[in-house]
C-alpha positions as CSV (number, residue, x, y, z in Angstrom):
1,X,18.9,-54.0,-104.3
2,X,20.8,-52.9,-107.2
3,X,23.9,-54.6,-105.9
4,X,22.0,-57.9,-105.3
5,X,20.5,-57.7,-108.8
6,X,24.0,-57.4,-110.3
7,X,25.3,-60.3,-108.2
8,X,22.4,-62.5,-109.4
9,X,23.1,-61.7,-113.1
10,X,26.8,-62.6,-112.6
11,X,25.9,-65.9,-110.7
12,X,23.5,-66.7,-113.6
13,X,26.1,-66.1,-116.2
14,X,28.7,-68.3,-114.5
15,X,26.0,-71.1,-114.1
16,X,25.3,-70.8,-117.8
17,X,29.0,-71.0,-118.7
18,X,29.5,-74.1,-116.4
19,X,26.5,-75.9,-117.9
20,X,27.7,-75.1,-121.4
21,X,31.2,-76.5,-120.6
22,X,29.7,-79.7,-119.1
23,X,27.7,-80.1,-122.2
24,X,30.7,-79.6,-124.5
25,X,32.7,-82.2,-122.4
26,X,29.9,-84.8,-122.6
27,X,29.5,-84.2,-126.3
28,X,33.2,-84.7,-126.8
29,X,33.4,-87.7,-124.6
30,X,30.5,-89.3,-126.4
31,X,32.1,-89.1,-129.8
32,X,33.7,-92.3,-131.1
33,X,37.4,-92.4,-130.2
34,X,40.0,-93.0,-132.9
35,X,41.1,-96.7,-132.3
36,X,44.8,-97.6,-132.1
37,X,45.7,-100.6,-134.1
38,X,47.7,-103.5,-132.6
39,X,50.6,-102.5,-135.0
40,X,50.5,-99.0,-133.6
41,X,50.6,-100.4,-130.1
42,X,53.8,-102.2,-130.7
43,X,56.7,-100.7,-128.7
44,X,60.3,-101.8,-128.9
45,X,63.0,-101.0,-126.3
46,X,66.7,-102.0,-126.7
47,X,69.8,-101.5,-124.6
48,X,72.9,-103.1,-123.1
49,X,73.2,-105.1,-119.9
50,X,75.3,-108.0,-118.4
51,X,77.9,-107.8,-121.0
52,X,75.3,-108.3,-123.8
53,X,72.1,-106.7,-125.1
54,X,68.5,-106.6,-124.2
55,X,65.4,-106.2,-126.4
56,X,61.9,-105.7,-125.1
57,X,58.8,-105.8,-127.4
58,X,55.3,-105.1,-125.9
59,X,51.9,-103.9,-126.9
60,X,50.6,-100.8,-125.2
61,X,47.5,-98.7,-126.1
62,X,49.1,-95.8,-124.3
63,X,52.4,-96.1,-126.2
64,X,54.4,-95.7,-123.1
65,X,58.1,-95.8,-123.3
66,X,59.5,-97.9,-120.3
67,X,63.3,-97.7,-121.3
68,X,64.2,-95.5,-118.4
69,X,62.4,-97.7,-115.9
70,X,64.0,-100.9,-117.6
71,X,67.5,-99.5,-117.4
72,X,67.0,-98.4,-113.8
73,X,65.8,-101.7,-112.9
74,X,68.7,-103.6,-114.5
75,X,71.2,-101.4,-112.7
76,X,69.9,-102.3,-109.4
77,X,69.7,-106.0,-110.5
78,X,73.4,-105.9,-111.5
79,X,74.2,-104.2,-108.3
80,X,73.0,-107.3,-106.6
81,X,74.3,-110.2,-108.8
82,X,77.1,-108.9,-111.1
83,X,80.6,-110.3,-110.5
84,X,81.9,-107.5,-112.5
85,X,80.8,-104.8,-110.2
86,X,83.3,-104.7,-107.2
87,X,80.8,-103.6,-104.6
88,X,77.9,-105.7,-105.8
89,X,76.2,-107.9,-103.2
90,X,77.6,-111.0,-105.0
91,X,81.2,-109.5,-105.1
92,X,81.1,-108.7,-101.5
93,X,79.9,-112.1,-100.6
94,X,82.7,-113.7,-102.6
95,X,85.2,-111.5,-100.8
96,X,83.7,-112.2,-97.3
97,X,82.2,-115.0,-95.3
98,X,78.7,-113.9,-95.1
99,X,76.3,-111.1,-96.2
100,X,72.9,-109.7,-95.2
101,X,70.7,-109.0,-98.3
102,X,69.8,-105.3,-99.0
103,X,68.3,-105.9,-102.4
104,X,65.6,-108.3,-103.4
105,X,67.4,-110.5,-106.0
106,X,70.1,-112.6,-104.1
107,X,67.7,-114.8,-102.2
108,X,65.4,-115.9,-105.0
109,X,68.4,-116.8,-107.3
110,X,69.9,-118.8,-104.4
111,X,66.6,-120.6,-103.8
112,X,66.1,-121.6,-107.3
113,X,69.8,-122.5,-107.8
114,X,69.4,-124.9,-104.9
115,X,66.4,-126.5,-106.4
116,X,68.0,-127.1,-109.7
117,X,71.3,-128.2,-108.0
118,X,69.4,-130.9,-106.1
119,X,67.1,-131.9,-109.0
120,X,70.2,-132.4,-111.4
121,X,72.3,-134.1,-108.6
122,X,74.9,-131.3,-108.7
123,X,75.2,-130.9,-112.4
124,X,74.1,-127.3,-112.0
125,X,76.3,-125.7,-109.3
126,X,76.9,-121.8,-109.1
127,X,80.1,-122.6,-107.1
128,X,81.8,-124.0,-110.2
129,X,83.4,-120.6,-111.0
130,X,86.9,-121.5,-109.6
131,X,87.0,-124.5,-112.0
132,X,85.9,-122.4,-115.0
133,X,88.5,-119.7,-114.3
134,X,91.2,-122.3,-113.8
135,X,90.6,-124.0,-117.2
136,X,90.5,-120.6,-118.9
137,X,89.6,-119.9,-122.5
138,X,92.2,-117.4,-123.6
139,X,95.3,-118.3,-125.6
140,X,97.6,-117.6,-122.5
141,X,95.8,-119.9,-120.3
142,X,94.7,-122.8,-122.6
143,X,96.6,-125.8,-121.3
144,X,96.1,-129.2,-119.8
145,X,95.4,-129.0,-116.0
146,X,97.1,-131.0,-113.3
147,X,94.8,-133.5,-111.7
148,X,96.0,-132.7,-108.3
149,X,95.1,-129.0,-108.7
150,X,91.6,-130.0,-109.9
151,X,91.0,-132.2,-106.9
152,X,92.0,-129.4,-104.5
153,X,89.5,-126.9,-106.3
154,X,86.7,-129.6,-106.1
155,X,86.9,-129.2,-102.3
156,X,85.2,-125.8,-102.6
157,X,83.0,-126.6,-105.7
158,X,79.9,-127.7,-103.6
159,X,76.8,-125.6,-103.4
160,X,76.0,-127.3,-100.1
161,X,78.8,-125.2,-98.6
162,X,76.5,-122.1,-98.9
163,X,73.9,-121.7,-96.2
164,X,71.2,-119.2,-96.7
165,X,67.7,-117.9,-95.8
166,X,65.5,-114.9,-96.9
167,X,67.7,-112.6,-94.8
168,X,71.3,-113.5,-95.7
169,X,73.9,-116.1,-96.8
170,X,77.2,-117.5,-95.4
171,X,79.8,-119.8,-96.4
172,X,80.9,-123.0,-94.6
173,X,84.3,-122.7,-96.4
174,X,85.7,-119.2,-97.0
175,X,87.2,-120.2,-100.4
176,X,83.7,-120.8,-101.9
177,X,83.0,-118.5,-104.9
178,X,79.6,-118.0,-106.4
179,X,79.0,-117.1,-110.0
180,X,75.4,-116.8,-111.3
181,X,76.3,-116.3,-114.9
182,X,74.5,-119.5,-115.8
183,X,71.2,-118.2,-114.4
184,X,71.4,-114.5,-114.0
185,X,70.3,-113.5,-117.5
186,X,67.3,-115.8,-117.3
187,X,66.4,-114.3,-113.9
188,X,66.8,-110.8,-115.3
189,X,64.3,-111.5,-118.0
190,X,61.8,-112.6,-115.4
191,X,62.4,-109.4,-113.5
192,X,61.7,-107.3,-116.6
193,X,58.6,-109.2,-117.4
194,X,57.3,-108.8,-113.9
195,X,57.9,-105.0,-114.1
196,X,56.0,-104.8,-117.4
197,X,53.1,-106.8,-116.0
198,X,52.9,-104.4,-113.0
199,X,52.5,-101.6,-115.6
200,X,49.5,-103.3,-117.0
201,X,51.3,-105.0,-120.0
202,X,50.0,-108.4,-120.9
203,X,51.5,-108.9,-124.4
204,X,55.3,-108.9,-124.4
205,X,58.5,-110.6,-125.6
206,X,61.4,-109.9,-123.2
207,X,65.0,-111.0,-124.2
208,X,68.4,-110.7,-122.7
209,X,71.4,-112.2,-124.5
210,X,69.1,-114.8,-126.2
211,X,67.2,-115.9,-123.1
212,X,63.6,-114.8,-123.2
213,X,60.0,-114.8,-121.9
214,X,56.9,-114.5,-124.0
215,X,53.5,-113.4,-122.5
216,X,50.2,-113.1,-124.5
217,X,50.3,-112.5,-128.2
218,X,52.2,-110.4,-130.7
219,X,50.6,-107.4,-132.8
220,X,49.1,-110.0,-135.2
221,X,47.1,-111.8,-132.5
222,X,49.5,-114.9,-132.7
223,X,51.8,-116.5,-130.3
224,X,55.4,-115.0,-130.3
225,X,57.7,-117.0,-132.4
226,X,61.5,-117.2,-131.9
227,X,64.3,-118.9,-133.7
228,X,66.9,-121.4,-132.4
229,X,70.1,-121.0,-134.2
230,X,71.9,-123.7,-136.1
231,X,74.8,-125.1,-133.8
232,X,77.8,-124.2,-135.9
233,X,81.4,-123.7,-134.6
234,X,81.8,-120.9,-137.2
235,X,79.1,-118.9,-135.4
236,X,76.6,-118.6,-138.3
237,X,74.0,-117.4,-135.9
238,X,71.7,-116.2,-138.7
239,X,71.0,-119.8,-139.9
240,X,68.1,-121.2,-138.0
241,X,67.6,-124.7,-136.9
242,X,64.0,-124.4,-135.8
243,X,61.3,-121.9,-134.9
244,X,59.3,-122.1,-131.7
245,X,56.0,-120.6,-130.7
246,X,55.9,-119.7,-127.2
247,X,52.6,-120.0,-125.3
248,X,53.2,-117.9,-122.1
249,X,56.6,-119.6,-121.7
250,X,60.3,-118.7,-121.0
251,X,63.0,-120.1,-123.3
252,X,66.8,-120.4,-122.8
253,X,69.5,-122.1,-124.9
254,X,72.9,-123.3,-123.9
255,X,75.6,-124.6,-126.2
256,X,79.1,-125.9,-126.5
257,X,79.7,-125.3,-130.2
258,X,81.3,-121.8,-130.0
259,X,83.3,-121.3,-126.8
260,X,86.0,-123.8,-126.8
261,X,89.8,-124.2,-127.5
262,X,92.0,-127.0,-128.8
263,X,95.2,-128.1,-127.2
264,X,97.4,-130.9,-128.7
265,X,94.5,-131.9,-130.9
266,X,92.0,-132.2,-128.0
267,X,88.9,-130.0,-127.9
268,X,88.0,-128.4,-124.5
269,X,84.5,-127.1,-124.1
270,X,83.7,-124.1,-121.8
271,X,81.2,-126.2,-120.0
272,X,82.9,-127.7,-116.9
273,X,81.4,-130.5,-115.1
274,X,81.2,-129.5,-111.4
275,X,81.3,-133.1,-110.2
276,X,84.4,-134.3,-112.1
277,X,86.1,-130.9,-112.5
278,X,86.8,-131.4,-116.2
279,X,85.2,-130.0,-119.4
280,X,82.4,-132.2,-120.7
281,X,83.1,-134.7,-123.5
282,X,79.8,-135.6,-125.2
283,X,77.9,-135.1,-128.3
284,X,75.3,-132.6,-127.1
285,X,75.7,-129.4,-129.1
286,X,72.9,-127.2,-127.6
287,X,70.1,-127.6,-125.2
288,X,66.9,-125.4,-125.6
289,X,64.7,-125.5,-122.5
290,X,61.1,-124.1,-122.2
291,X,59.8,-123.5,-118.6
292,X,57.4,-121.5,-116.7
293,X,60.1,-118.9,-116.0
294,X,63.4,-118.0,-117.6
295,X,65.4,-118.4,-114.4
296,X,64.5,-122.1,-114.4
297,X,64.9,-122.5,-118.2
298,X,68.5,-120.9,-118.0
299,X,69.6,-123.1,-115.2
300,X,68.3,-126.4,-116.7
301,X,69.8,-125.6,-120.2
302,X,73.2,-125.2,-118.5
303,X,72.7,-128.5,-116.5
304,X,71.8,-130.4,-119.6
305,X,75.0,-129.3,-121.3
306,X,76.9,-130.9,-118.5
307,X,75.0,-134.2,-118.5
308,X,74.6,-134.8,-122.1
309,X,71.7,-135.9,-124.4
310,X,70.2,-139.1,-123.0
311,X,70.5,-138.0,-119.4
312,X,68.8,-134.6,-120.4
313,X,65.9,-136.6,-121.9
314,X,65.5,-138.5,-118.7
315,X,65.8,-135.2,-116.6
316,X,62.9,-133.6,-118.8
317,X,60.6,-136.5,-117.8
318,X,61.1,-135.9,-114.1
319,X,60.6,-132.1,-114.1
320,X,57.2,-130.7,-114.4
321,X,56.4,-128.1,-117.1
322,X,59.8,-128.6,-118.9
323,X,60.1,-129.0,-122.6
324,X,63.4,-129.4,-124.5
325,X,65.0,-129.3,-127.9
326,X,68.3,-131.0,-127.9
327,X,70.7,-130.8,-131.0
328,X,73.5,-133.4,-130.9
329,X,76.0,-135.4,-132.8
330,X,75.2,-139.0,-133.1
331,X,77.9,-141.9,-133.1
332,X,78.5,-141.2,-136.8
333,X,79.0,-137.5,-136.3
334,X,75.6,-136.6,-137.9
335,X,73.7,-133.7,-136.5
336,X,70.4,-135.0,-135.0
337,X,67.8,-133.6,-132.7
338,X,65.3,-134.6,-130.0
339,X,62.0,-132.7,-129.3
340,X,60.1,-133.5,-126.2
341,X,56.4,-134.6,-127.0
342,X,54.9,-131.4,-125.3
343,X,56.9,-129.2,-127.5
344,X,56.2,-130.9,-130.9
345,X,53.0,-128.9,-131.6
346,X,54.8,-125.6,-131.2
347,X,58.0,-126.2,-133.2
348,X,58.8,-125.9,-136.9
349,X,62.1,-127.6,-137.9
350,X,64.1,-125.7,-140.4
351,X,66.6,-128.4,-140.6
352,X,64.8,-131.6,-141.6
353,X,66.7,-134.0,-139.5
354,X,64.4,-134.3,-136.4
355,X,64.6,-137.7,-134.7
356,X,61.4,-139.1,-133.2
357,X,61.7,-139.4,-129.4
358,X,61.2,-143.2,-129.6
359,X,64.5,-143.4,-131.5
360,X,66.5,-142.0,-128.8
């Protein structure tokens, strides 16, 4: 009996302790928690990738740092699509006749590239790489090109020579060379945005080398706002031409005003027309495209730099959910701009030279 009484006392004490701890927990949990302001939720992650830099800004009540995850994801992404990594999937495809996909990025970029290739009637073409390399932009390779050599290269600059499905891709001509530099940064932005959304982040601004995606709002409860640089051959990137508010959109800009060389008084742009084989000659200085995702925006911005101002205006009318800002030289050499109607409520022009769309 004495032993049982002692056990009962011990059990009673333990029960009282448990009840007391539960009480304390409930009291603590019922106290008002210290709120975290949107400004305190603002997180910024930066780094390097694809020969440029990235910057990711997002709001997170838990203040989680996603840099390790972002860097890891970008390494895998580049292992699929980089032409600078010798054993990447893209590099192996360029050296061989076919490939089976092991990573999830090659097929989507081929699929969207095909869509834009067809929509632009070949103005966007990831097989244009051999022409870009042949024209060159270093002092040793800056020269006029023989028309016969250009005609020969055009035989393998044709995206229709690449066959693919969700499992793999193959070439119809072994000399075909793919280069996704005109779409990969935009695609990388989309991949990072999707990663953050999977982590429960709804407010973010993701940027790689000037291509970006905005989702939700910034820490002030406003749409994310980004600047478009003044097109200037002297590279004065700090001078803004306009500011655009992004309503859950992606934005990409392509331009001809910085990457060029001059031979015998003739200016050669880095944008090569995959149809003619020659650098473009027109007055379009830069094309800024807003789309539902950055891969599309990046590709269409490149295509517009190939086809020029008026054709870009007509293209925008054909493609759903596409808005544009075009900055160009008119016939008198004056800098002008075109803003598509759907973009007008979201843009502030820093340079007061905007042309009404009816004037173009």
